[in-house]
mmCIF file of the N, C-alpha and C atoms, coordinates in Angstrom:
data_MODEL
# 
_entry.id   MODEL 
# 
loop_
_atom_site.group_PDB 
_atom_site.id 
_atom_site.type_symbol 
_atom_site.label_atom_id 
_atom_site.label_alt_id 
_atom_site.label_comp_id 
_atom_site.label_asym_id 
_atom_site.label_entity_id 
_atom_site.label_seq_id 
_atom_site.pdbx_PDB_ins_code 
_atom_site.Cartn_x 
_atom_site.Cartn_y 
_atom_site.Cartn_z 
_atom_site.occupancy 
_atom_site.B_iso_or_equiv 
_atom_site.pdbx_formal_charge 
_atom_site.auth_seq_id 
_atom_site.auth_comp_id 
_atom_site.auth_asym_id 
_atom_site.auth_atom_id 
_atom_site.pdbx_PDB_model_num 
ATOM 1   N N  . MET A 1 1  ? 62.601 85.850 121.883 1.00 0.00 ? 1  MET A N  1 
ATOM 2   C CA . MET A 1 1  ? 61.476 85.783 122.844 1.00 0.00 ? 1  MET A CA 1 
ATOM 3   C C  . MET A 1 1  ? 60.566 86.639 121.619 1.00 0.00 ? 1  MET A C  1 
ATOM 4   N N  . LEU A 1 2  ? 59.314 85.952 121.573 1.00 0.00 ? 2  LEU A N  1 
ATOM 5   C CA . LEU A 1 2  ? 58.488 86.591 121.183 1.00 0.00 ? 2  LEU A CA 1 
ATOM 6   C C  . LEU A 1 2  ? 57.354 87.462 122.126 1.00 0.00 ? 2  LEU A C  1 
ATOM 7   N N  . GLU A 1 3  ? 57.155 88.440 121.482 1.00 0.00 ? 3  GLU A N  1 
ATOM 8   C CA . GLU A 1 3  ? 56.284 89.395 122.089 1.00 0.00 ? 3  GLU A CA 1 
ATOM 9   C C  . GLU A 1 3  ? 54.986 89.626 122.101 1.00 0.00 ? 3  GLU A C  1 
ATOM 10  N N  . ARG A 1 4  ? 54.390 89.849 123.086 1.00 0.00 ? 4  ARG A N  1 
ATOM 11  C CA . ARG A 1 4  ? 52.708 89.688 123.049 1.00 0.00 ? 4  ARG A CA 1 
ATOM 12  C C  . ARG A 1 4  ? 52.748 90.673 122.775 1.00 0.00 ? 4  ARG A C  1 
ATOM 13  N N  . ASN A 1 5  ? 51.278 90.123 121.976 1.00 0.00 ? 5  ASN A N  1 
ATOM 14  C CA . ASN A 1 5  ? 50.530 91.274 121.199 1.00 0.00 ? 5  ASN A CA 1 
ATOM 15  C C  . ASN A 1 5  ? 48.737 90.698 120.981 1.00 0.00 ? 5  ASN A C  1 
ATOM 16  N N  . GLU A 1 6  ? 48.690 89.928 122.221 1.00 0.00 ? 6  GLU A N  1 
ATOM 17  C CA . GLU A 1 6  ? 47.141 89.191 121.987 1.00 0.00 ? 6  GLU A CA 1 
ATOM 18  C C  . GLU A 1 6  ? 46.781 89.748 123.658 1.00 0.00 ? 6  GLU A C  1 
ATOM 19  N N  . SER A 1 7  ? 45.753 90.151 123.632 1.00 0.00 ? 7  SER A N  1 
ATOM 20  C CA . SER A 1 7  ? 45.350 90.325 125.092 1.00 0.00 ? 7  SER A CA 1 
ATOM 21  C C  . SER A 1 7  ? 44.335 89.066 125.876 1.00 0.00 ? 7  SER A C  1 
ATOM 22  N N  . ARG A 1 8  ? 44.154 89.136 126.774 1.00 0.00 ? 8  ARG A N  1 
ATOM 23  C CA . ARG A 1 8  ? 44.141 87.562 127.103 1.00 0.00 ? 8  ARG A CA 1 
ATOM 24  C C  . ARG A 1 8  ? 42.567 87.123 126.511 1.00 0.00 ? 8  ARG A C  1 
ATOM 25  N N  . VAL A 1 9  ? 41.405 88.176 126.530 1.00 0.00 ? 9  VAL A N  1 
ATOM 26  C CA . VAL A 1 9  ? 39.984 87.071 125.855 1.00 0.00 ? 9  VAL A CA 1 
ATOM 27  C C  . VAL A 1 9  ? 40.436 86.882 124.511 1.00 0.00 ? 9  VAL A C  1 
ATOM 28  N N  . ASP A 1 10 ? 41.395 87.751 123.774 1.00 0.00 ? 10 ASP A N  1 
ATOM 29  C CA . ASP A 1 10 ? 41.458 86.957 122.678 1.00 0.00 ? 10 ASP A CA 1 
ATOM 30  C C  . ASP A 1 10 ? 42.797 85.950 122.715 1.00 0.00 ? 10 ASP A C  1 
ATOM 31  N N  . ARG A 1 11 ? 43.118 85.597 123.517 1.00 0.00 ? 11 ARG A N  1 
ATOM 32  C CA . ARG A 1 11 ? 43.816 84.311 123.974 1.00 0.00 ? 11 ARG A CA 1 
ATOM 33  C C  . ARG A 1 11 ? 43.404 83.059 124.156 1.00 0.00 ? 11 ARG A C  1 
ATOM 34  N N  . LEU A 1 12 ? 41.475 83.610 124.991 1.00 0.00 ? 12 LEU A N  1 
ATOM 35  C CA . LEU A 1 12 ? 40.923 82.837 125.077 1.00 0.00 ? 12 LEU A CA 1 
ATOM 36  C C  . LEU A 1 12 ? 40.221 82.608 123.688 1.00 0.00 ? 12 LEU A C  1 
ATOM 37  N N  . ILE A 1 13 ? 39.914 83.244 123.052 1.00 0.00 ? 13 ILE A N  1 
ATOM 38  C CA . ILE A 1 13 ? 38.472 82.922 122.039 1.00 0.00 ? 13 ILE A CA 1 
ATOM 39  C C  . ILE A 1 13 ? 39.566 81.566 121.090 1.00 0.00 ? 13 ILE A C  1 
ATOM 40  N N  . ARG A 1 14 ? 40.586 82.195 120.648 1.00 0.00 ? 14 ARG A N  1 
ATOM 41  C CA . ARG A 1 14 ? 41.079 81.811 119.980 1.00 0.00 ? 14 ARG A CA 1 
ATOM 42  C C  . ARG A 1 14 ? 42.144 79.705 120.497 1.00 0.00 ? 14 ARG A C  1 
ATOM 43  N N  . ALA A 1 15 ? 42.939 79.972 121.607 1.00 0.00 ? 15 ALA A N  1 
ATOM 44  C CA . ALA A 1 15 ? 42.061 78.648 122.466 1.00 0.00 ? 15 ALA A CA 1 
ATOM 45  C C  . ALA A 1 15 ? 41.271 77.927 122.378 1.00 0.00 ? 15 ALA A C  1 
ATOM 46  N N  . THR A 1 16 ? 40.002 78.307 122.507 1.00 0.00 ? 16 THR A N  1 
ATOM 47  C CA . THR A 1 16 ? 38.464 77.695 122.438 1.00 0.00 ? 16 THR A CA 1 
ATOM 48  C C  . THR A 1 16 ? 37.918 77.160 120.862 1.00 0.00 ? 16 THR A C  1 
ATOM 49  N N  . LEU A 1 17 ? 38.711 78.186 119.868 1.00 0.00 ? 17 LEU A N  1 
ATOM 50  C CA . LEU A 1 17 ? 38.071 77.919 118.884 1.00 0.00 ? 17 LEU A CA 1 
ATOM 51  C C  . LEU A 1 17 ? 39.066 77.240 118.514 1.00 0.00 ? 17 LEU A C  1 
ATOM 52  N N  . GLY A 1 18 ? 40.510 76.878 118.193 1.00 0.00 ? 18 GLY A N  1 
ATOM 53  C CA . GLY A 1 18 ? 41.649 75.802 117.890 1.00 0.00 ? 18 GLY A CA 1 
ATOM 54  C C  . GLY A 1 18 ? 41.601 74.991 118.295 1.00 0.00 ? 18 GLY A C  1 
ATOM 55  N N  . ALA A 1 19 ? 41.134 74.445 119.499 1.00 0.00 ? 19 ALA A N  1 
ATOM 56  C CA . ALA A 1 19 ? 40.477 73.398 120.783 1.00 0.00 ? 19 ALA A CA 1 
ATOM 57  C C  . ALA A 1 19 ? 39.406 72.696 119.896 1.00 0.00 ? 19 ALA A C  1 
ATOM 58  N N  . GLY A 1 20 ? 38.568 73.342 119.238 1.00 0.00 ? 20 GLY A N  1 
ATOM 59  C CA . GLY A 1 20 ? 37.157 72.724 118.415 1.00 0.00 ? 20 GLY A CA 1 
ATOM 60  C C  . GLY A 1 20 ? 37.677 72.483 117.170 1.00 0.00 ? 20 GLY A C  1 
ATOM 61  N N  . LEU A 1 21 ? 38.635 73.284 116.396 1.00 0.00 ? 21 LEU A N  1 
ATOM 62  C CA . LEU A 1 21 ? 39.067 72.547 114.974 1.00 0.00 ? 21 LEU A CA 1 
ATOM 63  C C  . LEU A 1 21 ? 39.756 71.277 115.008 1.00 0.00 ? 21 LEU A C  1 
ATOM 64  N N  . LEU A 1 22 ? 40.629 71.847 115.903 1.00 0.00 ? 22 LEU A N  1 
ATOM 65  C CA . LEU A 1 22 ? 41.734 70.827 116.270 1.00 0.00 ? 22 LEU A CA 1 
ATOM 66  C C  . LEU A 1 22 ? 41.322 69.347 116.098 1.00 0.00 ? 22 LEU A C  1 
ATOM 67  N N  . TRP A 1 23 ? 40.684 69.100 117.399 1.00 0.00 ? 23 TRP A N  1 
ATOM 68  C CA . TRP A 1 23 ? 38.791 67.724 118.005 1.00 0.00 ? 23 TRP A CA 1 
ATOM 69  C C  . TRP A 1 23 ? 38.189 67.326 116.840 1.00 0.00 ? 23 TRP A C  1 
ATOM 70  N N  . SER A 1 24 ? 37.729 68.540 115.704 1.00 0.00 ? 24 SER A N  1 
ATOM 71  C CA . SER A 1 24 ? 36.803 68.373 114.814 1.00 0.00 ? 24 SER A CA 1 
ATOM 72  C C  . SER A 1 24 ? 37.815 67.710 113.539 1.00 0.00 ? 24 SER A C  1 
ATOM 73  N N  . GLY A 1 25 ? 39.010 67.639 113.477 1.00 0.00 ? 25 GLY A N  1 
ATOM 74  C CA . GLY A 1 25 ? 40.681 67.558 112.266 1.00 0.00 ? 25 GLY A CA 1 
ATOM 75  C C  . GLY A 1 25 ? 41.068 65.721 112.903 1.00 0.00 ? 25 GLY A C  1 
ATOM 76  N N  . LEU A 1 26 ? 40.841 66.090 114.182 1.00 0.00 ? 26 LEU A N  1 
ATOM 77  C CA . LEU A 1 26 ? 41.563 64.831 114.544 1.00 0.00 ? 26 LEU A CA 1 
ATOM 78  C C  . LEU A 1 26 ? 40.733 63.496 115.515 1.00 0.00 ? 26 LEU A C  1 
ATOM 79  N N  . ALA A 1 27 ? 39.520 63.621 115.160 1.00 0.00 ? 27 ALA A N  1 
ATOM 80  C CA . ALA A 1 27 ? 38.493 63.001 116.285 1.00 0.00 ? 27 ALA A CA 1 
ATOM 81  C C  . ALA A 1 27 ? 38.208 62.051 115.472 1.00 0.00 ? 27 ALA A C  1 
ATOM 82  N N  . PRO A 1 28 ? 38.749 60.630 115.984 1.00 0.00 ? 28 PRO A N  1 
ATOM 83  C CA . PRO A 1 28 ? 38.593 59.328 115.035 1.00 0.00 ? 28 PRO A CA 1 
ATOM 84  C C  . PRO A 1 28 ? 36.866 59.035 114.706 1.00 0.00 ? 28 PRO A C  1 
ATOM 85  N N  . PHE A 1 29 ? 35.786 59.646 115.219 1.00 0.00 ? 29 PHE A N  1 
ATOM 86  C CA . PHE A 1 29 ? 34.533 59.440 114.874 1.00 0.00 ? 29 PHE A CA 1 
ATOM 87  C C  . PHE A 1 29 ? 33.804 60.221 113.721 1.00 0.00 ? 29 PHE A C  1 
ATOM 88  N N  . TYR A 1 30 ? 34.660 60.958 113.272 1.00 0.00 ? 30 TYR A N  1 
ATOM 89  C CA . TYR A 1 30 ? 34.378 62.227 112.598 1.00 0.00 ? 30 TYR A CA 1 
ATOM 90  C C  . TYR A 1 30 ? 35.079 61.516 111.222 1.00 0.00 ? 30 TYR A C  1 
ATOM 91  N N  . ALA A 1 31 ? 34.114 60.905 110.574 1.00 0.00 ? 31 ALA A N  1 
ATOM 92  C CA . ALA A 1 31 ? 34.001 60.068 109.153 1.00 0.00 ? 31 ALA A CA 1 
ATOM 93  C C  . ALA A 1 31 ? 33.811 61.072 108.659 1.00 0.00 ? 31 ALA A C  1 
ATOM 94  N N  . GLY A 1 32 ? 33.052 61.875 108.586 1.00 0.00 ? 32 GLY A N  1 
ATOM 95  C CA . GLY A 1 32 ? 32.319 62.682 107.487 1.00 0.00 ? 32 GLY A CA 1 
ATOM 96  C C  . GLY A 1 32 ? 33.065 63.754 106.945 1.00 0.00 ? 32 GLY A C  1 
ATOM 97  N N  . GLY A 1 33 ? 33.325 64.334 105.858 1.00 0.00 ? 33 GLY A N  1 
ATOM 98  C CA . GLY A 1 33 ? 34.056 65.249 104.895 1.00 0.00 ? 33 GLY A CA 1 
ATOM 99  C C  . GLY A 1 33 ? 35.536 65.037 104.647 1.00 0.00 ? 33 GLY A C  1 
ATOM 100 N N  . ALA A 1 34 ? 35.992 65.525 103.551 1.00 0.00 ? 34 ALA A N  1 
ATOM 101 C CA . ALA A 1 34 ? 37.095 64.306 102.951 1.00 0.00 ? 34 ALA A CA 1 
ATOM 102 C C  . ALA A 1 34 ? 38.427 64.654 103.959 1.00 0.00 ? 34 ALA A C  1 
ATOM 103 N N  . ARG A 1 35 ? 39.686 64.012 103.822 1.00 0.00 ? 35 ARG A N  1 
ATOM 104 C CA . ARG A 1 35 ? 40.807 63.817 104.553 1.00 0.00 ? 35 ARG A CA 1 
ATOM 105 C C  . ARG A 1 35 ? 41.370 65.089 104.488 1.00 0.00 ? 35 ARG A C  1 
ATOM 106 N N  . ARG A 1 36 ? 41.567 66.118 103.291 1.00 0.00 ? 36 ARG A N  1 
ATOM 107 C CA . ARG A 1 36 ? 41.991 67.417 103.290 1.00 0.00 ? 36 ARG A CA 1 
ATOM 108 C C  . ARG A 1 36 ? 41.890 68.358 103.709 1.00 0.00 ? 36 ARG A C  1 
ATOM 109 N N  . ARG A 1 37 ? 40.378 67.867 104.217 1.00 0.00 ? 37 ARG A N  1 
ATOM 110 C CA . ARG A 1 37 ? 39.537 69.223 104.759 1.00 0.00 ? 37 ARG A CA 1 
ATOM 111 C C  . ARG A 1 37 ? 39.910 68.737 105.967 1.00 0.00 ? 37 ARG A C  1 
ATOM 112 N N  . ARG A 1 38 ? 40.051 67.198 107.033 1.00 0.00 ? 38 ARG A N  1 
ATOM 113 C CA . ARG A 1 38 ? 40.100 67.206 108.256 1.00 0.00 ? 38 ARG A CA 1 
ATOM 114 C C  . ARG A 1 38 ? 41.314 67.590 108.284 1.00 0.00 ? 38 ARG A C  1 
ATOM 115 N N  . ILE A 1 39 ? 42.481 67.687 107.519 1.00 0.00 ? 39 ILE A N  1 
ATOM 116 C CA . ILE A 1 39 ? 43.752 67.873 107.794 1.00 0.00 ? 39 ILE A CA 1 
ATOM 117 C C  . ILE A 1 39 ? 43.699 69.978 108.376 1.00 0.00 ? 39 ILE A C  1 
ATOM 118 N N  . ALA A 1 40 ? 42.891 69.878 106.847 1.00 0.00 ? 40 ALA A N  1 
ATOM 119 C CA . ALA A 1 40 ? 42.882 71.741 107.049 1.00 0.00 ? 40 ALA A CA 1 
ATOM 120 C C  . ALA A 1 40 ? 42.519 72.149 108.339 1.00 0.00 ? 40 ALA A C  1 
ATOM 121 N N  . LEU A 1 41 ? 41.670 71.573 108.797 1.00 0.00 ? 41 LEU A N  1 
ATOM 122 C CA . LEU A 1 41 ? 40.897 71.743 110.520 1.00 0.00 ? 41 LEU A CA 1 
ATOM 123 C C  . LEU A 1 41 ? 41.955 71.844 111.312 1.00 0.00 ? 41 LEU A C  1 
ATOM 124 N N  . ALA A 1 42 ? 42.829 70.271 111.645 1.00 0.00 ? 42 ALA A N  1 
ATOM 125 C CA . ALA A 1 42 ? 43.431 70.125 112.371 1.00 0.00 ? 42 ALA A CA 1 
ATOM 126 C C  . ALA A 1 42 ? 44.977 71.144 112.466 1.00 0.00 ? 42 ALA A C  1 
ATOM 127 N N  . LEU A 1 43 ? 45.376 71.576 111.278 1.00 0.00 ? 43 LEU A N  1 
ATOM 128 C CA . LEU A 1 43 ? 46.133 71.992 110.945 1.00 0.00 ? 43 LEU A CA 1 
ATOM 129 C C  . LEU A 1 43 ? 45.811 74.157 111.510 1.00 0.00 ? 43 LEU A C  1 
ATOM 130 N N  . ALA A 1 44 ? 44.848 74.470 110.808 1.00 0.00 ? 44 ALA A N  1 
ATOM 131 C CA . ALA A 1 44 ? 44.419 75.556 111.689 1.00 0.00 ? 44 ALA A CA 1 
ATOM 132 C C  . ALA A 1 44 ? 44.374 75.809 113.247 1.00 0.00 ? 44 ALA A C  1 
ATOM 133 N N  . GLY A 1 45 ? 43.905 75.213 114.011 1.00 0.00 ? 45 GLY A N  1 
ATOM 134 C CA . GLY A 1 45 ? 43.670 74.566 115.528 1.00 0.00 ? 45 GLY A CA 1 
ATOM 135 C C  . GLY A 1 45 ? 44.372 74.819 115.355 1.00 0.00 ? 45 GLY A C  1 
ATOM 136 N N  . GLY A 1 46 ? 45.639 73.881 115.213 1.00 0.00 ? 46 GLY A N  1 
ATOM 137 C CA . GLY A 1 46 ? 47.131 74.022 115.976 1.00 0.00 ? 46 GLY A CA 1 
ATOM 138 C C  . GLY A 1 46 ? 47.429 75.199 115.510 1.00 0.00 ? 46 GLY A C  1 
ATOM 139 N N  . VAL A 1 47 ? 47.429 76.150 114.655 1.00 0.00 ? 47 VAL A N  1 
ATOM 140 C CA . VAL A 1 47 ? 47.982 77.529 115.032 1.00 0.00 ? 47 VAL A CA 1 
ATOM 141 C C  . VAL A 1 47 ? 47.530 78.691 115.512 1.00 0.00 ? 47 VAL A C  1 
ATOM 142 N N  . LEU A 1 48 ? 46.013 78.216 116.246 1.00 0.00 ? 48 LEU A N  1 
ATOM 143 C CA . LEU A 1 48 ? 45.539 79.124 116.430 1.00 0.00 ? 48 LEU A CA 1 
ATOM 144 C C  . LEU A 1 48 ? 45.926 79.141 118.334 1.00 0.00 ? 48 LEU A C  1 
ATOM 145 N N  . LEU A 1 49 ? 45.981 77.589 117.890 1.00 0.00 ? 49 LEU A N  1 
ATOM 146 C CA . LEU A 1 49 ? 46.338 76.929 119.686 1.00 0.00 ? 49 LEU A CA 1 
ATOM 147 C C  . LEU A 1 49 ? 47.739 77.582 120.105 1.00 0.00 ? 49 LEU A C  1 
ATOM 148 N N  . PHE A 1 50 ? 48.455 77.454 118.953 1.00 0.00 ? 50 PHE A N  1 
ATOM 149 C CA . PHE A 1 50 ? 49.976 78.022 119.187 1.00 0.00 ? 50 PHE A CA 1 
ATOM 150 C C  . PHE A 1 50 ? 50.264 79.300 119.572 1.00 0.00 ? 50 PHE A C  1 
ATOM 151 N N  . THR A 1 51 ? 49.085 80.132 118.634 1.00 0.00 ? 51 THR A N  1 
ATOM 152 C CA . THR A 1 51 ? 49.121 81.550 118.576 1.00 0.00 ? 51 THR A CA 1 
ATOM 153 C C  . THR A 1 51 ? 48.665 82.098 120.304 1.00 0.00 ? 51 THR A C  1 
ATOM 154 N N  . ALA A 1 52 ? 47.525 81.446 120.817 1.00 0.00 ? 52 ALA A N  1 
ATOM 155 C CA . ALA A 1 52 ? 46.725 81.915 122.113 1.00 0.00 ? 52 ALA A CA 1 
ATOM 156 C C  . ALA A 1 52 ? 48.056 81.008 123.115 1.00 0.00 ? 52 ALA A C  1 
ATOM 157 N N  . ILE A 1 53 ? 49.107 79.985 123.319 1.00 0.00 ? 53 ILE A N  1 
ATOM 158 C CA . ILE A 1 53 ? 49.897 79.686 124.181 1.00 0.00 ? 53 ILE A CA 1 
ATOM 159 C C  . ILE A 1 53 ? 50.396 80.641 124.258 1.00 0.00 ? 53 ILE A C  1 
ATOM 160 N N  . THR A 1 54 ? 51.230 80.904 122.934 1.00 0.00 ? 54 THR A N  1 
ATOM 161 C CA . THR A 1 54 ? 52.656 82.223 123.081 1.00 0.00 ? 54 THR A CA 1 
ATOM 162 C C  . THR A 1 54 ? 52.238 83.745 123.309 1.00 0.00 ? 54 THR A C  1 
ATOM 163 N N  . GLY A 1 55 ? 50.922 84.049 123.081 1.00 0.00 ? 55 GLY A N  1 
ATOM 164 C CA . GLY A 1 55 ? 50.402 85.461 123.076 1.00 0.00 ? 55 GLY A CA 1 
ATOM 165 C C  . GLY A 1 55 ? 50.859 86.108 121.981 1.00 0.00 ? 55 GLY A C  1 
ATOM 166 N N  . HIS A 1 56 ? 50.988 85.484 121.124 1.00 0.00 ? 56 HIS A N  1 
ATOM 167 C CA . HIS A 1 56 ? 51.724 86.521 119.342 1.00 0.00 ? 56 HIS A CA 1 
ATOM 168 C C  . HIS A 1 56 ? 51.432 85.739 118.818 1.00 0.00 ? 56 HIS A C  1 
ATOM 169 N N  . CYS A 1 57 ? 51.215 86.685 117.757 1.00 0.00 ? 57 CYS A N  1 
ATOM 170 C CA . CYS A 1 57 ? 50.238 86.654 116.148 1.00 0.00 ? 57 CYS A CA 1 
ATOM 171 C C  . CYS A 1 57 ? 50.951 86.954 115.367 1.00 0.00 ? 57 CYS A C  1 
ATOM 172 N N  . MET A 1 58 ? 51.837 86.674 114.474 1.00 0.00 ? 58 MET A N  1 
ATOM 173 C CA . MET A 1 58 ? 52.664 87.132 113.068 1.00 0.00 ? 58 MET A CA 1 
ATOM 174 C C  . MET A 1 58 ? 51.803 88.304 112.610 1.00 0.00 ? 58 MET A C  1 
ATOM 175 N N  . ILE A 1 59 ? 50.525 87.674 112.285 1.00 0.00 ? 59 ILE A N  1 
ATOM 176 C CA . ILE A 1 59 ? 49.442 88.466 111.104 1.00 0.00 ? 59 ILE A CA 1 
ATOM 177 C C  . ILE A 1 59 ? 49.569 89.683 111.568 1.00 0.00 ? 59 ILE A C  1 
ATOM 178 N N  . TYR A 1 60 ? 49.222 90.041 113.077 1.00 0.00 ? 60 TYR A N  1 
ATOM 179 C CA . TYR A 1 60 ? 49.120 91.018 114.024 1.00 0.00 ? 60 TYR A CA 1 
ATOM 180 C C  . TYR A 1 60 ? 50.377 92.020 114.226 1.00 0.00 ? 60 TYR A C  1 
ATOM 181 N N  . SER A 1 61 ? 51.828 91.439 113.894 1.00 0.00 ? 61 SER A N  1 
ATOM 182 C CA . SER A 1 61 ? 52.872 91.385 113.960 1.00 0.00 ? 61 SER A CA 1 
ATOM 183 C C  . SER A 1 61 ? 53.090 92.302 112.605 1.00 0.00 ? 61 SER A C  1 
ATOM 184 N N  . LEU A 1 62 ? 52.660 91.517 111.784 1.00 0.00 ? 62 LEU A N  1 
ATOM 185 C CA . LEU A 1 62 ? 53.276 92.325 109.891 1.00 0.00 ? 62 LEU A CA 1 
ATOM 186 C C  . LEU A 1 62 ? 51.779 93.648 110.123 1.00 0.00 ? 62 LEU A C  1 
ATOM 187 N N  . THR A 1 63 ? 50.362 93.872 110.498 1.00 0.00 ? 63 THR A N  1 
ATOM 188 C CA . THR A 1 63 ? 50.089 94.687 110.412 1.00 0.00 ? 63 THR A CA 1 
ATOM 189 C C  . THR A 1 63 ? 49.697 95.858 111.073 1.00 0.00 ? 63 THR A C  1 
ATOM 190 N N  . GLY A 1 64 ? 51.180 95.607 112.818 1.00 0.00 ? 64 GLY A N  1 
ATOM 191 C CA . GLY A 1 64 ? 51.120 96.704 113.309 1.00 0.00 ? 64 GLY A CA 1 
ATOM 192 C C  . GLY A 1 64 ? 50.029 96.594 114.539 1.00 0.00 ? 64 GLY A C  1 
ATOM 193 N N  . ILE A 1 65 ? 48.912 95.900 114.566 1.00 0.00 ? 65 ILE A N  1 
ATOM 194 C CA . ILE A 1 65 ? 48.143 95.435 115.119 1.00 0.00 ? 65 ILE A CA 1 
ATOM 195 C C  . ILE A 1 65 ? 48.575 94.946 116.685 1.00 0.00 ? 65 ILE A C  1 
ATOM 196 N N  . SER A 1 66 ? 48.100 95.380 117.424 1.00 0.00 ? 66 SER A N  1 
ATOM 197 C CA . SER A 1 66 ? 47.734 94.736 118.883 1.00 0.00 ? 66 SER A CA 1 
ATOM 198 C C  . SER A 1 66 ? 46.896 95.078 119.672 1.00 0.00 ? 66 SER A C  1 
ATOM 199 N N  . THR A 1 67 ? 46.535 93.959 120.651 1.00 0.00 ? 67 THR A N  1 
ATOM 200 C CA . THR A 1 67 ? 45.485 93.703 121.276 1.00 0.00 ? 67 THR A CA 1 
ATOM 201 C C  . THR A 1 67 ? 45.697 93.542 122.814 1.00 0.00 ? 67 THR A C  1 
ATOM 202 N N  . TYR A 1 68 ? 47.020 93.642 123.037 1.00 0.00 ? 68 TYR A N  1 
ATOM 203 C CA . TYR A 1 68 ? 48.299 93.972 124.408 1.00 0.00 ? 68 TYR A CA 1 
ATOM 204 C C  . TYR A 1 68 ? 47.798 94.459 125.253 1.00 0.00 ? 68 TYR A C  1 
ATOM 205 N N  . LYS A 1 69 ? 46.968 94.859 126.673 1.00 0.00 ? 69 LYS A N  1 
ATOM 206 C CA . LYS A 1 69 ? 46.956 95.771 127.674 1.00 0.00 ? 69 LYS A CA 1 
ATOM 207 C C  . LYS A 1 69 ? 48.575 95.571 128.522 1.00 0.00 ? 69 LYS A C  1 
ATOM 208 N N  . ARG A 1 70 ? 49.663 96.745 128.650 1.00 0.00 ? 70 ARG A N  1 
ATOM 209 C CA . ARG A 1 70 ? 50.343 96.347 129.414 1.00 0.00 ? 70 ARG A CA 1 
ATOM 210 C C  . ARG A 1 70 ? 49.799 96.557 130.725 1.00 0.00 ? 70 ARG A C  1 
# 
């Protein structure tokens, strides 16, 4: 199991940004921009949503950062 290293505020910000990026990348009416750009937005949003759901950020782990308050 992944150890939590994100605070509630951190997770809320990640979830909000992740949902926005994912929606921007996958929205059918969003015809502007290149296909690669939309795929990149969707992937970035998915990663942010995943880290928000799990409460674990691999970059935080690698750098020894933790915003989680026990």
